[in-house]
C-alpha atoms as a printed R data frame, in Angstrom:
    type eleno elety resid chain resno       x      y       z
1   ATOM     1    CA   MET     A     1 -61.491 57.799 -32.672
2   ATOM     2    CA   ALA     A     2 -64.320 55.306 -32.791
3   ATOM     3    CA   HIS     A     3 -62.434 52.974 -35.108
4   ATOM     4    CA   THR     A     4 -59.874 52.430 -32.324
5   ATOM     5    CA   ALA     A     5 -62.544 51.078 -29.983
6   ATOM     6    CA   LEU     A     6 -62.136 47.525 -28.696
7   ATOM     7    CA   SER     A     7 -64.437 44.609 -29.388
8   ATOM     8    CA   ALA     A     8 -66.970 43.451 -26.798
9   ATOM     9    CA   GLU     A     9 -64.563 40.676 -25.771
10  ATOM    10    CA   GLU     A    10 -61.603 43.032 -25.500
11  ATOM    11    CA   VAL     A    11 -63.533 45.584 -23.450
12  ATOM    12    CA   GLU     A    12 -64.483 43.025 -20.775
13  ATOM    13    CA   GLU     A    13 -63.151 43.853 -17.331
14  ATOM    14    CA   PHE     A    14 -61.647 41.378 -14.874
15  ATOM    15    CA   HIS     A    15 -61.068 41.639 -11.127
16  ATOM    16    CA   ASP     A    16 -58.606 39.725  -8.988
17  ATOM    17    CA   SER     A    17 -60.079 38.214  -5.836
18  ATOM    18    CA   PRO     A    18 -59.220 40.070  -2.602
19  ATOM    19    CA   GLU     A    19 -56.822 37.262  -1.684
20  ATOM    20    CA   ASP     A    20 -55.060 37.304  -5.063
21  ATOM    21    CA   LEU     A    21 -54.856 41.091  -5.016
22  ATOM    22    CA   GLU     A    22 -53.233 41.143  -1.596
23  ATOM    23    CA   ARG     A    23 -50.755 38.489  -2.672
24  ATOM    24    CA   LYS     A    24 -49.890 40.408  -5.843
25  ATOM    25    CA   ILE     A    25 -49.422 43.691  -3.978
26  ATOM    26    CA   ILE     A    26 -46.976 41.987  -1.604
27  ATOM    27    CA   ARG     A    27 -45.116 40.572  -4.617
28  ATOM    28    CA   LEU     A    28 -45.054 44.010  -6.272
29  ATOM    29    CA   ALA     A    29 -43.501 45.515  -3.152
30  ATOM    30    CA   GLU     A    30 -40.843 42.779  -3.209
31  ATOM    31    CA   LEU     A    31 -40.006 43.544  -6.847
32  ATOM    32    CA   ILE     A    32 -39.709 47.242  -6.073
33  ATOM    33    CA   ARG     A    33 -37.357 46.585  -3.164
34  ATOM    34    CA   GLY     A    34 -35.153 44.521  -5.470
35  ATOM    35    CA   ALA     A    35 -35.101 47.072  -8.313
36  ATOM    36    CA   LYS     A    36 -32.399 49.640  -8.923
37  ATOM    37    CA   ASN     A    37 -34.327 51.929 -11.248
38  ATOM    38    CA   CYS     A    38 -38.130 51.861 -10.982
39  ATOM    39    CA   ILE     A    39 -40.289 54.118 -13.138
40  ATOM    40    CA   VAL     A    40 -44.043 54.438 -13.615
41  ATOM    41    CA   TYR     A    41 -46.005 54.616 -16.871
42  ATOM    42    CA   THR     A    42 -49.635 55.787 -16.738
43  ATOM    43    CA   GLY     A    43 -52.660 55.779 -19.017
44  ATOM    44    CA   ALA     A    44 -56.238 57.034 -18.985
45  ATOM    45    CA   GLY     A    45 -57.407 54.447 -16.457
46  ATOM    46    CA   LEU     A    46 -55.523 56.343 -13.772
47  ATOM    47    CA   SER     A    47 -57.904 59.310 -14.033
48  ATOM    48    CA   THR     A    48 -61.309 57.601 -14.207
49  ATOM    49    CA   SER     A    49 -61.823 57.957 -10.456
50  ATOM    50    CA   ALA     A    50 -61.273 61.701 -10.930
51  ATOM    51    CA   GLY     A    51 -64.291 61.802 -13.237
52  ATOM    52    CA   ILE     A    52 -62.443 61.674 -16.553
53  ATOM    53    CA   PRO     A    53 -63.651 58.815 -18.802
54  ATOM    54    CA   ASP     A    54 -61.023 56.594 -20.384
55  ATOM    55    CA   PHE     A    55 -61.006 55.741 -24.101
56  ATOM    56    CA   ARG     A    56 -61.446 51.999 -24.471
57  ATOM    57    CA   GLY     A    57 -63.170 50.888 -21.286
58  ATOM    58    CA   PRO     A    58 -66.860 49.881 -21.144
59  ATOM    59    CA   ASN     A    59 -67.790 53.579 -20.802
60  ATOM    60    CA   GLY     A    60 -64.795 54.869 -22.774
61  ATOM    61    CA   VAL     A    61 -64.971 57.730 -25.259
62  ATOM    62    CA   TRP     A    62 -64.180 55.589 -28.313
63  ATOM    63    CA   THR     A    63 -66.316 52.706 -27.045
64  ATOM    64    CA   ARG     A    64 -69.408 54.888 -26.785
65  ATOM    65    CA   LYS     A    65 -68.799 56.517 -30.175
66  ATOM    66    CA   ALA     A    66 -68.419 53.124 -31.821
67  ATOM    67    CA   MET     A    67 -71.695 51.993 -30.261
68  ATOM    68    CA   MET     A    68 -73.425 55.088 -31.609
69  ATOM    69    CA   GLU     A    69 -72.077 54.413 -35.110
70  ATOM    70    CA   ARG     A    70 -73.408 50.855 -34.909
71  ATOM    71    CA   GLY     A    71 -76.798 52.099 -33.769
72  ATOM    72    CA   GLU     A    72 -76.510 50.395 -30.385
73  ATOM    73    CA   ALA     A    73 -78.010 51.705 -27.173
74  ATOM    74    CA   ILE     A    74 -75.524 53.747 -25.168
75  ATOM    75    CA   PRO     A    75 -75.349 52.822 -21.488
76  ATOM    76    CA   ASP     A    76 -75.879 55.726 -19.155
77  ATOM    77    CA   ASN     A    77 -73.409 56.447 -16.396
78  ATOM    78    CA   ALA     A    78 -75.741 55.410 -13.622
79  ATOM    79    CA   GLY     A    79 -73.582 53.748 -11.042
80  ATOM    80    CA   ARG     A    80 -70.539 55.718 -12.236
81  ATOM    81    CA   PRO     A    81 -70.762 58.788  -9.946
82  ATOM    82    CA   GLU     A    82 -67.101 59.582 -10.555
83  ATOM    83    CA   TYR     A    83 -68.083 61.030 -13.935
84  ATOM    84    CA   ALA     A    84 -70.447 63.562 -12.367
85  ATOM    85    CA   ALA     A    85 -67.640 66.073 -11.664
86  ATOM    86    CA   VAL     A    86 -66.845 66.476 -15.350
87  ATOM    87    CA   ALA     A    87 -70.514 66.554 -16.343
88  ATOM    88    CA   GLN     A    88 -71.132 69.360 -13.837
89  ATOM    89    CA   ARG     A    89 -67.920 71.179 -14.818
90  ATOM    90    CA   LYS     A    90 -66.470 71.045 -11.331
91  ATOM    91    CA   ILE     A    91 -62.749 71.215 -10.639
92  ATOM    92    CA   VAL     A    92 -61.146 67.865 -11.372
93  ATOM    93    CA   VAL     A    93 -58.606 66.917  -8.708
94  ATOM    94    CA   PRO     A    94 -55.839 64.290  -8.637
95  ATOM    95    CA   THR     A    95 -56.810 60.792  -7.576
96  ATOM    96    CA   LEU     A    96 -55.365 58.652  -4.811
97  ATOM    97    CA   SER     A    97 -53.162 57.013  -7.458
98  ATOM    98    CA   HIS     A    98 -51.805 60.387  -8.598
99  ATOM    99    CA   MET     A    99 -50.911 61.289  -5.023
100 ATOM   100    CA   ALA     A   100 -49.447 57.844  -4.339
101 ATOM   101    CA   ILE     A   101 -47.034 58.358  -7.243
102 ATOM   102    CA   VAL     A   102 -45.994 61.676  -5.675
103 ATOM   103    CA   GLY     A   103 -45.358 59.850  -2.402
104 ATOM   104    CA   LEU     A   104 -43.263 57.181  -4.149
105 ATOM   105    CA   MET     A   105 -41.216 59.909  -5.842
106 ATOM   106    CA   GLN     A   106 -40.676 61.788  -2.597
107 ATOM   107    CA   GLN     A   107 -39.300 58.618  -1.007
108 ATOM   108    CA   GLY     A   108 -37.039 57.875  -3.979
109 ATOM   109    CA   VAL     A   109 -38.951 54.707  -4.887
110 ATOM   110    CA   CYS     A   110 -40.077 55.992  -8.293
111 ATOM   111    CA   LYS     A   111 -37.298 57.634 -10.297
112 ATOM   112    CA   PHE     A   112 -39.352 58.969 -13.224
113 ATOM   113    CA   LEU     A   113 -42.867 59.125 -14.615
114 ATOM   114    CA   ILE     A   114 -43.984 58.667 -18.224
115 ATOM   115    CA   SER     A   115 -47.615 59.429 -18.988
116 ATOM   116    CA   SER     A   116 -49.770 59.121 -22.079
117 ATOM   117    CA   ASN     A   117 -52.419 61.299 -20.406
118 ATOM   118    CA   CYS     A   118 -52.957 64.918 -21.341
119 ATOM   119    CA   ASP     A   119 -55.346 65.854 -18.503
120 ATOM   120    CA   GLY     A   120 -52.621 67.667 -16.567
121 ATOM   121    CA   LEU     A   121 -53.375 65.956 -13.253
122 ATOM   122    CA   HIS     A   122 -49.853 64.626 -12.676
123 ATOM   123    CA   LEU     A   123 -48.313 68.090 -12.551
124 ATOM   124    CA   LYS     A   124 -51.215 69.386 -10.463
125 ATOM   125    CA   SER     A   125 -50.630 66.539  -8.014
126 ATOM   126    CA   GLY     A   126 -47.090 67.727  -7.344
127 ATOM   127    CA   VAL     A   127 -44.909 65.678  -9.690
128 ATOM   128    CA   PRO     A   128 -41.875 67.880 -10.495
129 ATOM   129    CA   PRO     A   129 -41.855 68.997 -14.180
130 ATOM   130    CA   GLU     A   130 -38.326 67.646 -14.608
131 ATOM   131    CA   MET     A   131 -39.410 64.164 -13.487
132 ATOM   132    CA   ILE     A   132 -42.172 63.582 -16.015
133 ATOM   133    CA   ALA     A   133 -42.477 63.036 -19.747
134 ATOM   134    CA   GLU     A   134 -46.033 63.711 -20.941
135 ATOM   135    CA   VAL     A   135 -45.724 62.087 -24.349
136 ATOM   136    CA   HIS     A   136 -49.199 63.135 -25.518
137 ATOM   137    CA   GLY     A   137 -48.889 66.711 -24.295
138 ATOM   138    CA   ASN     A   138 -50.810 68.588 -21.606
139 ATOM   139    CA   SER     A   139 -54.147 70.366 -21.943
140 ATOM   140    CA   ASN     A   140 -52.910 73.199 -19.693
141 ATOM   141    CA   VAL     A   141 -49.753 73.872 -21.706
142 ATOM   142    CA   GLU     A   142 -49.142 75.918 -24.834
143 ATOM   143    CA   ALA     A   143 -45.889 76.081 -26.782
144 ATOM   144    CA   CYS     A   144 -44.093 78.297 -29.277
145 ATOM   145    CA   SER     A   145 -42.951 76.490 -32.411
146 ATOM   146    CA   MET     A   146 -40.338 79.166 -33.205
147 ATOM   147    CA   CYS     A   147 -38.317 79.214 -29.977
148 ATOM   148    CA   GLY     A   148 -39.591 76.024 -28.336
149 ATOM   149    CA   SER     A   149 -40.698 77.714 -25.102
150 ATOM   150    CA   CYS     A   150 -43.596 76.153 -23.186
151 ATOM   151    CA   PHE     A   151 -46.003 77.914 -20.838
152 ATOM   152    CA   HIS     A   152 -48.226 76.295 -18.211
153 ATOM   153    CA   ARG     A   153 -51.501 78.180 -17.682
154 ATOM   154    CA   GLY     A   154 -52.264 76.943 -14.213
155 ATOM   155    CA   ASN     A   155 -55.719 75.436 -13.979
156 ATOM   156    CA   ASN     A   156 -56.874 76.783 -17.336
157 ATOM   157    CA   ARG     A   157 -57.184 74.643 -20.442
158 ATOM   158    CA   VAL     A   158 -55.483 76.375 -23.369
159 ATOM   159    CA   ARG     A   159 -57.385 74.947 -26.333
160 ATOM   160    CA   ASN     A   160 -60.583 76.790 -27.187
161 ATOM   161    CA   ASN     A   161 -61.249 74.838 -30.384
162 ATOM   162    CA   ARG     A   162 -59.586 72.257 -32.591
163 ATOM   163    CA   THR     A   163 -57.932 73.604 -35.738
164 ATOM   164    CA   ARG     A   164 -55.173 72.408 -38.044
165 ATOM   165    CA   GLU     A   165 -53.032 75.376 -37.004
166 ATOM   166    CA   ARG     A   166 -53.530 74.491 -33.316
167 ATOM   167    CA   LEU     A   167 -53.479 78.158 -32.287
168 ATOM   168    CA   THR     A   168 -54.496 79.252 -28.782
169 ATOM   169    CA   GLY     A   169 -54.758 82.961 -29.617
170 ATOM   170    CA   ARG     A   170 -51.780 84.085 -27.540
171 ATOM   171    CA   LYS     A   171 -48.231 85.093 -28.423
172 ATOM   172    CA   CYS     A   172 -44.933 83.852 -27.033
173 ATOM   173    CA   ALA     A   173 -43.778 85.618 -23.873
174 ATOM   174    CA   LYS     A   174 -40.084 85.012 -24.451
175 ATOM   175    CA   PRO     A   175 -38.266 88.341 -25.038
176 ATOM   176    CA   GLY     A   176 -37.355 88.830 -28.690
177 ATOM   177    CA   CYS     A   177 -39.605 86.055 -29.993
178 ATOM   178    CA   ASP     A   178 -42.482 86.924 -32.315
179 ATOM   179    CA   GLY     A   179 -43.950 83.422 -32.314
180 ATOM   180    CA   VAL     A   180 -47.541 82.456 -31.617
181 ATOM   181    CA   LEU     A   181 -48.580 79.792 -29.141
182 ATOM   182    CA   ARG     A   182 -50.161 76.439 -29.903
183 ATOM   183    CA   TYR     A   183 -51.770 73.799 -27.716
184 ATOM   184    CA   THR     A   184 -49.629 70.767 -27.026
185 ATOM   185    CA   THR     A   185 -52.053 67.834 -26.866
186 ATOM   186    CA   VAL     A   186 -51.209 65.173 -29.442
187 ATOM   187    CA   ALA     A   187 -53.920 63.971 -31.828
188 ATOM   188    CA   PHE     A   188 -54.091 60.693 -33.777
189 ATOM   189    CA   GLY     A   189 -51.716 60.822 -36.735
190 ATOM   190    CA   GLN     A   190 -49.786 63.793 -35.364
191 ATOM   191    CA   SER     A   191 -46.037 63.610 -34.803
192 ATOM   192    CA   MET     A   192 -44.891 62.904 -31.264
193 ATOM   193    CA   PRO     A   193 -43.082 65.645 -29.310
194 ATOM   194    CA   ASP     A   194 -39.475 64.777 -30.098
195 ATOM   195    CA   VAL     A   195 -37.698 66.171 -27.024
196 ATOM   196    CA   CYS     A   196 -40.255 64.642 -24.696
197 ATOM   197    CA   LEU     A   197 -40.162 61.282 -26.456
198 ATOM   198    CA   GLU     A   198 -36.354 61.207 -26.374
199 ATOM   199    CA   ARG     A   199 -36.357 61.769 -22.619
200 ATOM   200    CA   ALA     A   200 -39.045 59.115 -22.140
201 ATOM   201    CA   GLU     A   201 -37.070 56.602 -24.217
202 ATOM   202    CA   GLU     A   202 -33.884 57.370 -22.260
203 ATOM   203    CA   LYS     A   203 -35.581 56.845 -18.893
204 ATOM   204    CA   ALA     A   204 -37.513 53.765 -20.035
205 ATOM   205    CA   THR     A   205 -34.383 52.135 -21.459
206 ATOM   206    CA   ALA     A   206 -32.508 52.658 -18.201
207 ATOM   207    CA   ALA     A   207 -35.329 51.269 -16.030
208 ATOM   208    CA   ASP     A   208 -35.187 47.701 -14.751
209 ATOM   209    CA   LEU     A   209 -38.737 47.852 -13.329
210 ATOM   210    CA   VAL     A   210 -41.724 49.566 -14.947
211 ATOM   211    CA   ILE     A   211 -45.072 49.827 -13.188
212 ATOM   212    CA   THR     A   212 -47.728 50.416 -15.828
213 ATOM   213    CA   LEU     A   213 -51.043 51.769 -14.543
214 ATOM   214    CA   GLY     A   214 -54.393 52.071 -16.309
215 ATOM   215    CA   THR     A   215 -53.470 51.658 -19.970
216 ATOM   216    CA   SER     A   216 -54.651 49.377 -22.759
217 ATOM   217    CA   MET     A   217 -51.096 49.282 -24.168
218 ATOM   218    CA   ARG     A   218 -52.447 49.783 -27.702
219 ATOM   219    CA   VAL     A   219 -51.425 53.326 -28.705
220 ATOM   220    CA   PHE     A   220 -48.135 53.416 -30.604
221 ATOM   221    CA   PRO     A   221 -45.389 54.432 -30.245
222 ATOM   222    CA   SER     A   222 -45.859 55.304 -26.584
223 ATOM   223    CA   CYS     A   223 -47.032 51.794 -25.646
224 ATOM   224    CA   ASP     A   224 -43.587 50.472 -26.604
225 ATOM   225    CA   LEU     A   225 -41.912 52.494 -23.858
226 ATOM   226    CA   PRO     A   226 -42.626 50.194 -20.871
227 ATOM   227    CA   LEU     A   227 -40.671 47.392 -22.576
228 ATOM   228    CA   ALA     A   228 -37.807 49.573 -23.829
229 ATOM   229    CA   GLY     A   229 -35.482 48.442 -21.017
230 ATOM   230    CA   LYS     A   230 -35.696 44.796 -22.005
231 ATOM   231    CA   ALA     A   231 -32.782 45.046 -24.436
232 ATOM   232    CA   GLN     A   232 -30.460 46.536 -21.812
233 ATOM   233    CA   HIS     A   233 -31.497 44.533 -18.750
234 ATOM   234    CA   GLY     A   234 -32.646 41.244 -20.268
235 ATOM   235    CA   LYS     A   235 -34.328 38.932 -17.776
236 ATOM   236    CA   LYS     A   236 -33.671 41.421 -14.975
237 ATOM   237    CA   HIS     A   237 -36.177 43.776 -16.593
238 ATOM   238    CA   LYS     A   238 -39.621 43.482 -15.006
239 ATOM   239    CA   LEU     A   239 -42.920 44.833 -16.355
240 ATOM   240    CA   ILE     A   240 -45.840 45.218 -13.953
241 ATOM   241    CA   LEU     A   241 -49.230 45.936 -15.501
242 ATOM   242    CA   VAL     A   242 -52.311 47.110 -13.588
243 ATOM   243    CA   ASN     A   243 -55.440 47.298 -15.715
244 ATOM   244    CA   LEU     A   244 -58.957 45.858 -15.628
245 ATOM   245    CA   GLN     A   245 -58.868 44.732 -19.259
246 ATOM   246    CA   LYS     A   246 -56.537 42.291 -20.944
247 ATOM   247    CA   THR     A   247 -53.794 43.823 -23.093
248 ATOM   248    CA   PRO     A   248 -51.542 42.624 -25.955
249 ATOM   249    CA   VAL     A   249 -48.518 42.448 -23.618
250 ATOM   250    CA   ASP     A   250 -50.001 40.503 -20.703
251 ATOM   251    CA   LYS     A   251 -47.763 37.492 -21.356
252 ATOM   252    CA   LYS     A   252 -44.672 39.691 -21.145
253 ATOM   253    CA   CYS     A   253 -45.451 40.831 -17.615
254 ATOM   254    CA   ALA     A   254 -43.606 39.680 -14.523
255 ATOM   255    CA   LEU     A   255 -46.789 40.510 -12.619
256 ATOM   256    CA   ARG     A   256 -50.269 41.109 -14.029
257 ATOM   257    CA   ILE     A   257 -52.832 42.725 -11.725
258 ATOM   258    CA   PHE     A   258 -56.526 43.029 -12.568
259 ATOM   259    CA   ALA     A   259 -57.734 45.759 -10.210
260 ATOM   260    CA   LYS     A   260 -58.437 49.474 -10.028
261 ATOM   261    CA   THR     A   261 -55.287 51.540  -9.766
262 ATOM   262    CA   ASP     A   262 -56.429 53.268  -6.562
263 ATOM   263    CA   GLU     A   263 -56.804 49.900  -4.818
264 ATOM   264    CA   VAL     A   264 -53.360 48.774  -5.897
265 ATOM   265    CA   MET     A   265 -51.546 52.018  -5.115
266 ATOM   266    CA   GLU     A   266 -53.135 52.341  -1.697
267 ATOM   267    CA   GLY     A   267 -52.136 48.768  -0.830
268 ATOM   268    CA   LEU     A   268 -48.651 49.202  -2.276
269 ATOM   269    CA   CYS     A   269 -47.899 52.343  -0.285
270 ATOM   270    CA   ARG     A   270 -49.156 50.631   2.854
271 ATOM   271    CA   GLU     A   271 -46.878 47.644   2.177
272 ATOM   272    CA   LEU     A   272 -43.877 49.899   1.486
273 ATOM   273    CA   LYS     A   273 -44.719 52.164   4.437
274 ATOM   274    CA   VAL     A   274 -44.880 55.177   2.126
275 ATOM   275    CA   ASP     A   275 -47.222 57.982   3.177
276 ATOM   276    CA   ILE     A   276 -49.615 59.184   0.480
277 ATOM   277    CA   PRO     A   277 -49.446 62.986   0.685
278 ATOM   278    CA   GLU     A   278 -52.507 65.183   0.794
279 ATOM   279    CA   TRP     A   279 -53.175 67.217  -2.340
280 ATOM   280    CA   VAL     A   280 -52.097 70.799  -1.642
281 ATOM   281    CA   GLY     A   281 -54.767 72.251  -3.927
282 ATOM   282    CA   PRO     A   282 -55.054 74.079  -7.260
283 ATOM   283    CA   ASP     A   283 -52.777 76.923  -6.163
284 ATOM   284    CA   LEU     A   284 -49.709 74.699  -6.659
285 ATOM   285    CA   VAL     A   285 -49.511 75.316 -10.415
286 ATOM   286    CA   GLU     A   286 -50.601 78.959 -10.227
287 ATOM   287    CA   SER     A   287 -47.477 80.492  -8.690
288 ATOM   288    CA   GLU     A   288 -45.086 82.358 -10.966
289 ATOM   289    CA   GLU     A   289 -42.106 80.544  -9.402
290 ATOM   290    CA   TRP     A   290 -43.620 77.152 -10.262
291 ATOM   291    CA   LYS     A   291 -44.445 78.250 -13.807
292 ATOM   292    CA   ALA     A   292 -40.894 79.535 -14.349
293 ATOM   293    CA   ASN     A   293 -39.476 76.198 -13.215
294 ATOM   294    CA   PHE     A   294 -41.916 74.428 -15.513
295 ATOM   295    CA   THR     A   295 -40.839 76.468 -18.549
296 ATOM   296    CA   ALA     A   296 -37.194 75.700 -17.782
297 ATOM   297    CA   SER     A   297 -37.574 71.956 -17.274
298 ATOM   298    CA   TRP     A   298 -40.627 70.452 -19.027
299 ATOM   299    CA   PRO     A   299 -39.634 68.661 -22.242
300 ATOM   300    CA   PHE     A   300 -41.630 69.141 -25.455
301 ATOM   301    CA   ARG     A   301 -40.301 69.870 -28.967
302 ATOM   302    CA   LYS     A   302 -37.186 71.346 -30.543
303 ATOM   303    CA   ALA     A   303 -37.371 74.961 -31.636
304 ATOM   304    CA   GLY     A   304 -38.206 75.576 -35.286
305 ATOM   305    CA   LEU     A   305 -40.171 72.391 -35.959
306 ATOM   306    CA   ASN     A   306 -43.437 72.789 -37.861
307 ATOM   307    CA   ASP     A   307 -44.395 69.148 -38.427
308 ATOM   308    CA   TRP     A   308 -47.017 69.229 -35.662
309 ATOM   309    CA   PHE     A   309 -49.369 71.816 -37.166
310 ATOM   310    CA   ASP     A   310 -50.473 73.152 -40.548
311 ATOM   311    CA   GLY     A   311 -49.360 76.533 -41.821
312 ATOM   312    CA   PRO     A   312 -46.379 78.837 -41.156
313 ATOM   313    CA   HIS     A   313 -44.864 79.587 -37.767
314 ATOM   314    CA   VAL     A   314 -46.490 83.009 -37.868
315 ATOM   315    CA   PRO     A   315 -49.949 83.096 -39.515
316 ATOM   316    CA   GLY     A   316 -50.112 85.398 -42.526
317 ATOM   317    CA   GLU     A   317 -46.466 85.021 -43.523
């Protein structure tokens, strides 16, 4: 929404010098080595290099809408070739940062991932469904409000249009269930997915180190999650924040890095001697075995809830 756009001062981007960035990456690696339970929290800035605009950056969705409402000239995306893939409707693939997170998980460095993104790139990168909480839903996932089952549709987005009923036009595939399916992406003012949020809160509370990547830390309640472990761990809890813009929680960080996430994650994996795996391709989320595992392990909402859409569970009743 345009009214959530940042001011000109807040949207300003900052960049650490190469020397400061190297020093901070070395320090980040030290903090990770000393942590017992490290998790990662990601926002829209993680996917900009994949061609997906963020929301509150200089070229963000809400920033541009706010400029239009004020009658200001909208900057074109000249010099931002990463956005060309979306504009030309090409396949959007995971970024270096997405794949670096997979590498950190494979080596046991990262224990869990919480994401406020709904672009679906984390699962497509290879993050196991049981090791992620997508607190704002997933554009490739539809769910049944009656039985609570969720279905991943591979590389296909499930929402054809935006309606208050949130219907996708398909019915639940669970035997004996007559429910209809709804898209899972969370809109402003909509209730958060309770099962997913509970798992995210549990993992965030247990974490003593949270690496936060590409988020403005301004969307509640999800932005509270990176600091949830403070009460349990006290001064041992460390928050690392990587973002080009200043945020409301900068002073609470053990380490604040002003750089692009790809730069930081590439340097971090090099420092930790963690290989960044190659993306295996779009077929990963298309297999029936993968989809079955997803349905069994991806957290969303309890069965029977209807506080996330308008109308009855079954239209016409």
